[in-house]
C-alpha positions, 0 to 999 in steps of 0.5 A: 460452219458459218454459225461456228465462225459467228459464235467465235466472233461473238466470244472474241468480242466478249473476251475483249470487252472483259479485258478492257473493263478489267484494264479500266478497273485497274488503270481508270483510263476512260478510253478503256471504258468506252472501248469496253462498252463498244466491244460489249455492244458489238458482242450483242451485235454478233450474238444477234448475227448468230440468232439471225442465222439459226432462225427461219428466214421470215424473222429479220434481225438485220435492223437490230444487228446494224443498230447495235453495231452503229451504237457500239461504233458511236460509243467508241467515237464519242469516247475518242472525241470527248476524252482529253487524256 
């Protein structure tokens, strides 16, 4: 059951990223671009979460999951701080 939920979380992040990039293509607001990048990286983080739950316990994906999540949050923070719109 957990794998299905994590997969749905990854798909939700992917849909959000696609919609944000489409909005950026139309309106050219840079904050939409930074938000789209954030959600794209969070999609990777959630996909790593799924992979982590289906692989044997000897393989540890926690550093990769946390690193990608940190990168996504850092991108949205950068976009919020440095954009002046």
